[in-house]
VODREN-908481 format. One line per 5 residues: number of its first residue (from 0); their letters; for each residue x negated, y negated, z negated of C-alpha. Coordinates in nm, 4 decimals. Layout:
! residues N
NUM	A	X:Y:Z  ...
This chain:
! residues 360
0	MMWGI	-0.0004:-0.0248:0.0110  -0.2169:-0.2986:0.1413  -0.0304:-0.6797:0.0875  -0.3222:-0.8388:0.2479  -0.5508:-0.7148:0.5208
5	PGTKS	-0.8955:-0.9155:0.5243  -0.9080:-1.0680:0.7875  -0.5562:-0.9875:0.9467  -0.3600:-1.2750:1.0913  0.0205:-1.3229:0.9391
10	PAGGR	0.3087:-1.3124:1.1814  0.3198:-1.6844:1.0066  -0.0211:-1.7742:1.1859  -0.1973:-1.7991:0.8633  -0.4868:-1.5774:0.7671
15	HVATV	-0.4634:-1.3105:0.4814  -0.7010:-1.3128:0.1411  -1.0481:-1.3674:0.3143  -1.1867:-1.0642:0.1249  -1.1440:-0.8081:-0.1357
20	ERLHS	-1.3865:-0.9868:-0.3674  -1.1079:-1.2842:-0.3749  -0.8094:-1.0478:-0.4285  -1.0080:-0.9310:-0.7390  -1.2167:-1.2603:-0.8602
25	PRGAA	-0.9330:-1.5320:-0.8544  -0.9986:-1.8560:-0.9489  -1.0806:-1.9640:-1.2880  -1.1025:-1.5823:-1.3693  -1.2709:-1.4728:-1.6931
30	EPTPA	-1.3056:-1.1623:-1.8451  -1.0508:-1.1585:-2.1231  -1.1002:-1.2153:-2.4399  -1.0237:-1.0120:-2.7535  -0.7242:-1.1887:-2.9005
35	EESVA	-0.5915:-1.1542:-2.5298  -0.6855:-0.7782:-2.5080  -0.4819:-0.7379:-2.8042  -0.1279:-0.8928:-2.6460  -0.2383:-0.7599:-2.2592
40	GPCFT	-0.2475:-0.4139:-2.4015  -0.3431:-0.1247:-2.1877  -0.4846:-0.2386:-1.8047  -0.2007:-0.0657:-1.5662  -0.4123:-0.0016:-1.2448
45	EPITL	-0.2114:0.2645:-1.0861  0.1782:0.2078:-1.1496  0.3913:0.5665:-1.2186  0.5863:0.5361:-0.8830  0.3700:0.4820:-0.6303
50	ARAGV	0.5760:0.7793:-0.4471  0.8107:0.5059:-0.4655  0.7160:0.3251:-0.1908  0.9341:0.4918:0.1055  1.2201:0.2105:-0.1139
55	QRPIG	1.0207:-0.0884:-0.0496  1.1970:-0.3429:0.2075  1.0076:-0.6101:0.4635  1.0907:-0.9655:0.3478  1.2601:-1.0720:0.6961
60	RSDLR	1.0010:-1.0270:0.9571  0.6408:-1.0055:0.7408  0.4591:-0.7979:0.6637  0.5960:-0.8320:0.3442  0.7288:-0.5281:0.0760
65	VYPVA	0.8756:-0.5589:-0.2448  1.0814:-0.3191:-0.3956  1.4294:-0.3905:-0.4166  1.4508:-0.5688:-0.7103  1.2443:-0.9516:-0.8438
70	LGTSV	1.1538:-0.9875:-1.1505  1.2984:-1.3259:-1.2540  1.0577:-1.5718:-1.4799  1.2879:-1.8575:-1.5583  1.2484:-1.7750:-1.9039
75	FGWTV	0.9364:-1.6982:-1.9389  0.8198:-1.9389:-2.2209  1.1712:-2.0588:-2.2701  1.3407:-1.7812:-2.4462  1.1083:-1.5438:-2.3849
80	DRPTS	0.7629:-1.5810:-2.5463  0.3929:-1.4674:-2.3986  0.3649:-1.1129:-2.5644  0.7292:-1.0631:-2.4726  0.6750:-1.1327:-2.1291
85	MSIMD	0.3681:-0.9787:-2.1077  0.5510:-0.6673:-2.2248  0.8171:-0.7126:-1.9342  0.5915:-0.7100:-1.6849  0.3784:-0.3733:-1.7920
90	RFFLL	0.6743:-0.2473:-1.7895  0.8219:-0.3509:-1.4401  0.4865:-0.2998:-1.2906  0.4649:0.0557:-1.4399  0.7818:0.1819:-1.3320
95	GGNFI	0.6974:0.0552:-0.9651  0.8582:-0.2953:-0.9590  0.5700:-0.5639:-0.7290  0.7855:-0.8253:-0.6360  0.7369:-1.1094:-0.9012
100	DTADN	0.9764:-1.4601:-0.8639  0.8898:-1.7939:-1.0401  0.8335:-2.1778:-0.9844  0.6494:-2.4726:-1.0461  0.9119:-2.6097:-1.2543
105	YAAGQ	1.0194:-2.2940:-1.4964  0.9198:-2.4148:-1.8776  0.6612:-2.7048:-1.7317  0.5201:-2.4284:-1.5718  0.4777:-2.1962:-1.8828
110	SEMMI	0.6245:-1.9417:-1.6577  0.3131:-1.9571:-1.3883  0.0458:-1.9748:-1.6675  0.2239:-1.6178:-1.8161  0.1872:-1.4663:-1.5074
115	GNWMR	-0.1964:-1.5867:-1.4278  -0.3069:-1.4316:-1.7703  -0.1247:-1.1188:-1.7131  -0.2592:-1.1157:-1.3304  -0.5901:-1.1606:-1.4265
120	TRGNR	-0.5663:-0.9526:-1.7645  -0.4637:-0.6041:-1.5407  -0.6930:-0.7140:-1.2870  -0.3812:-0.5763:-1.0013  -0.3127:-0.9287:-0.8242
125	DRIIL	-0.3577:-0.7212:-0.4883  -0.0574:-0.4697:-0.6118  0.1623:-0.7615:-0.6319  0.3948:-0.9798:-0.4019  0.4005:-1.3502:-0.5628
130	ATKVG	0.6437:-1.5799:-0.4966  0.6940:-2.0008:-0.6189  0.9027:-2.2502:-0.5333  0.7762:-2.6007:-0.4955  0.9803:-2.9517:-0.5204
135	QSHDN	1.1439:-2.9516:-0.8467  0.8505:-3.0131:-1.0930  0.7734:-3.3934:-1.2753  0.4402:-3.3988:-1.2049  0.4744:-3.2796:-0.8054
140	PGLTR	0.8126:-3.3743:-0.7550  1.0558:-3.3663:-0.3335  0.8939:-3.2045:-0.0468  0.6357:-3.4440:0.1299  0.3158:-3.3468:0.2574
145	RGILA	0.1109:-3.5045:-0.1077  0.4186:-3.3257:-0.3295  0.4107:-2.9590:-0.1838  0.0275:-2.9739:-0.1348  -0.0957:-3.1096:-0.4253
150	AVEAS	0.2459:-2.8699:-0.6186  0.0288:-2.5944:-0.4401  -0.2548:-2.6579:-0.5492  -0.1439:-2.6336:-0.9881  0.0595:-2.3387:-0.8760
155	LERLQ	-0.2731:-2.1969:-0.7664  -0.4432:-2.3301:-1.0827  -0.2026:-2.1827:-1.3185  -0.1536:-1.8713:-1.1525  -0.5055:-1.8078:-1.1126
160	TDYID	-0.5330:-1.6724:-0.7748  -0.6041:-1.7990:-0.4251  -0.2807:-1.7049:-0.2555  0.0496:-1.7358:-0.2409  0.2532:-1.4545:-0.1103
165	LLYFH	0.5347:-1.6329:-0.0323  0.6503:-2.0170:-0.1393  0.9500:-2.1709:-0.1625  1.0782:-2.5044:-0.0914  1.2608:-2.4583:-0.3830
170	YDDQR	1.6291:-2.6875:-0.2580  1.6184:-2.9073:0.0735  1.4831:-3.2299:0.0209  1.6596:-3.4441:0.2761  1.4856:-3.7736:0.2252
175	VPLED	1.1728:-3.5868:0.3538  1.1982:-3.4708:0.7154  1.1446:-3.1110:0.7349  0.9630:-3.1171:0.9935  0.7183:-3.3217:0.8072
180	SLAAV	0.7251:-3.0695:0.5040  0.6828:-2.7540:0.7217  0.3682:-2.9051:0.9207  0.2040:-2.9435:0.5226  0.3080:-2.5621:0.4528
185	HELIE	0.1212:-2.4675:0.8594  -0.2451:-2.6495:0.6416  -0.1546:-2.4170:0.3637  -0.0232:-2.1179:0.5421  -0.4100:-2.1816:0.7979
190	SGKVR	-0.6162:-2.2576:0.5251  -0.4449:-1.9125:0.3630  -0.3526:-2.0670:0.0386  -0.0044:-1.9497:0.1189  0.1239:-1.6268:0.3744
195	YLGAS	0.4871:-1.7109:0.4190  0.7261:-1.9458:0.3671  1.0928:-1.9285:0.2355  1.3985:-2.1653:0.1903  1.5447:-2.1630:-0.2181
200	NYSGQ	1.9587:-2.3123:-0.1761  1.9578:-2.4077:0.2037  2.2416:-2.4227:0.3835  2.3098:-2.2378:0.7166  2.2864:-2.5824:0.9495
205	RLMEA	1.9794:-2.6732:0.7803  1.7871:-2.2921:0.8374  1.9250:-2.3106:1.1564  1.7637:-2.6666:1.2166  1.4379:-2.5164:1.0542
210	RLLAA	1.4387:-2.2348:1.3281  1.4987:-2.4717:1.6080  1.1514:-2.6574:1.4645  0.9689:-2.3061:1.4203  0.9932:-2.3030:1.8232
215	TGLPS	0.8221:-2.5794:1.8180  0.4845:-2.4330:1.6299  0.5059:-2.5177:1.2702  0.6356:-2.2402:0.9609  0.9398:-2.0501:1.0100
220	FESAQ	1.1193:-1.9485:0.7470  1.1273:-1.5858:0.6317  1.3017:-1.5741:0.3355  1.6094:-1.7228:0.2122  1.6871:-1.7590:-0.2139
225	EHYNL	2.0346:-1.7703:-0.1973  2.3506:-1.7984:-0.4778  2.5174:-1.4528:-0.4612  2.6307:-1.1996:-0.6569  2.9932:-1.0422:-0.7200
230	MHRKE	3.1171:-1.3581:-0.8816  2.9789:-1.5933:-0.6463  3.0578:-1.4808:-0.3185  3.2139:-1.7654:-0.0518  2.9282:-2.0347:-0.0062
235	YETDA	2.6823:-1.7698:0.1261  2.8729:-1.5544:0.3230  3.0983:-1.7417:0.4829  2.7699:-1.9904:0.5272  2.3737:-1.8891:0.5138
240	ALAAD	2.4715:-1.4981:0.5909  2.5054:-1.6003:0.9728  2.1857:-1.7610:0.9371  2.0120:-1.4739:0.7854  2.1624:-1.2802:1.0230
245	TQQLG	2.0833:-1.4565:1.3749  1.7400:-1.5377:1.1788  1.6732:-1.1897:1.0459  1.5755:-1.3388:0.7238  1.5409:-1.1834:0.3857
250	VVPHF	1.7743:-1.2479:0.1579  1.7151:-1.2590:-0.1719  1.9693:-1.3287:-0.4262  1.9450:-1.5745:-0.7169  2.1813:-1.5655:-1.0518
255	ALAHG	2.2348:-1.1867:-0.9420  2.4412:-1.1214:-1.2464  2.6350:-1.4081:-1.3509  2.3903:-1.5649:-1.6067  2.4254:-1.2245:-1.8000
260	FLGGG	2.7781:-1.1808:-1.7333  2.8054:-0.8951:-1.4872  2.5833:-0.7048:-1.7552  2.9527:-0.6775:-1.9712  2.7906:-0.8364:-2.2224
265	YRSKN	3.0677:-1.1475:-2.1901  3.4332:-1.0280:-2.2618  3.5479:-1.2812:-2.4604  3.5185:-1.6856:-2.4971  3.3512:-1.5533:-2.8678
270	DGIGS	3.0713:-1.3454:-2.7039  2.7208:-1.4533:-2.6966  2.7832:-1.8347:-2.9413  2.4507:-1.9762:-2.9458  2.3038:-1.8300:-2.6606
275	ARRAR	2.1465:-2.0310:-2.3876  2.3118:-1.8470:-2.1408  2.6508:-1.8624:-2.2848  2.8317:-2.1507:-2.1143  2.7813:-2.0590:-1.8002
280	AGEHI	2.8422:-1.6947:-1.8411  3.1490:-1.8283:-2.0061  3.2868:-1.9748:-1.6818  3.3620:-1.6030:-1.5749  3.5726:-1.4823:-1.7835
285	NRRGM	3.8824:-1.5211:-1.7139  4.1290:-1.3147:-1.5016  3.9135:-1.1979:-1.1737  3.6370:-1.1776:-1.3858  3.7595:-0.8966:-1.6250
290	RVLSV	3.9558:-0.7264:-1.2906  3.5366:-0.7204:-1.1680  3.4406:-0.6000:-1.4876  3.7069:-0.3049:-1.5075  3.5792:-0.1154:-1.1526
295	LDRVA	3.2247:-0.1620:-1.2757  3.2887:-0.0429:-1.5844  3.4613:0.2751:-1.3980  3.1992:0.3273:-1.1267  2.8628:0.2942:-1.3979
300	AEHGV	3.0066:0.5664:-1.5889  3.0882:0.7308:-1.2621  2.7113:0.7288:-1.2177  2.5961:0.7186:-1.5982  2.4014:0.3728:-1.5705
305	DNAAI	2.4728:0.0409:-1.6737  2.7215:-0.2763:-1.5675  2.3761:-0.4816:-1.4361  2.2640:-0.0974:-1.2761  2.6008:-0.1715:-1.0292
310	ALAWL	2.6430:-0.5181:-0.9755  2.2479:-0.5147:-0.8387  2.3253:-0.1822:-0.6707  2.6260:-0.3612:-0.4697  2.4192:-0.6272:-0.3571
315	QSKRH	2.1289:-0.4084:-0.2779  2.3917:-0.2622:-0.0090  2.4181:-0.6061:0.1358  2.3051:-0.6906:0.5230  1.9996:-0.8589:0.5219
320	VAAPV	1.9106:-0.8031:0.0970  1.5955:-0.7684:0.0577  1.5096:-0.7732:-0.3280  1.7827:-0.9325:-0.6060  1.6236:-1.1952:-0.8696
325	VSADT	1.6915:-1.1105:-1.1882  1.5143:-1.2505:-1.5293  1.4796:-0.9720:-1.8291  1.4776:-1.0706:-2.2230  1.3859:-0.7059:-2.2830
330	LGHVD	1.2596:-0.3932:-2.1873  1.5928:-0.2193:-2.1721  1.6630:-0.5250:-1.8657  1.3460:-0.3884:-1.6866  1.4436:-0.0208:-1.6823
335	SMIAS	1.8325:-0.1423:-1.6012  1.6970:-0.3193:-1.3582  1.4238:-0.1010:-1.1692  1.7204:0.2168:-1.2182  1.9443:-0.0151:-0.9579
340	ADLVL	1.6915:0.1016:-0.6726  1.7827:0.4676:-0.6958  2.1414:0.4588:-0.6750  2.3939:0.5091:-0.3663  2.7658:0.3363:-0.3858
345	THAQL	2.9738:0.5405:-0.2443  3.2152:0.3731:0.0370  3.4859:0.4130:-0.1402  3.2960:0.2469:-0.4923  3.1606:-0.0856:-0.2680
350	RDLDR	3.5057:-0.0631:-0.1358  3.6733:-0.1250:-0.4476  3.4040:-0.3903:-0.5988  3.4250:-0.5331:-0.2828  3.8158:-0.5800:-0.3022
355	VSAVR	3.8057:-0.6900:-0.6659  3.5224:-0.9506:-0.6203  3.7190:-1.0963:-0.3142  3.7506:-1.4912:-0.3336  4.1458:-1.5192:-0.2615
């Protein structure tokens, strides 16, 4: 499983990593201190599920191949501390996960720093498909050329790496001409600092516009990260889905579990009071939400898994979906994420989930 072959060109026109030594000697790398080792635990160099390579999926037309669920890290440095984040990433990697999603503004950069420390102490950068986003940080807001270049340099420092596998524009900055933003990424691809480009929270119209600009030699989007789950379908399915299909984009749904609601932990107005996700998950505690949970309960019981695994398997069944992004607070959450890739929902189960979640 080679994610970057030294000296080869990516379809987007940029170089992969220059040498194998660069993969194992990231910028600023140093030997872990005894304190770091005690937090880090054992160094996992061989995931126990290498035989699962067959379940990996491509992201769009790129040569990135990922486990069909991505570890979201927006909670790292916010509600999840460093030791717990290290354990979560260890578990995810050990069970075959290789796709980690972050952003330069998550916990004011703490998320990226935790991931960078983990990859350094584990020595596994070349086995990870790393995605980060720019455009929303306090230090480098927006998608101007200067902002993008500065944001990427800062992310590379925090992540302790020389390259980013998949760089997302976090939101559509319509104050900046799209061609200017794409031209900045072209520089990054040519320099080897970025391999591929993705769009997060872009409309179908803007994705189509980007495709036309790519025909002039600018980088193309290979992935679209969109808000999509059983409780939030209409916006994606009636807009960005058409662009994803036309352009063969790898779709990476975020909020895949509707802020935890689809996991089944929020069923009444009193559940989860005081938690960071409670207010957003509580929006779905209504008649439609309860009907969706009822079907999830039944299908989960039929497969002997939890509701979250079924909700993710439903997303994974959808056309062009490469990997839903899911945050994990506990090791149990990681196990559920990984389990979803082994599930094959029946036509009847998919039909029931489609029907109960349809927006009428």
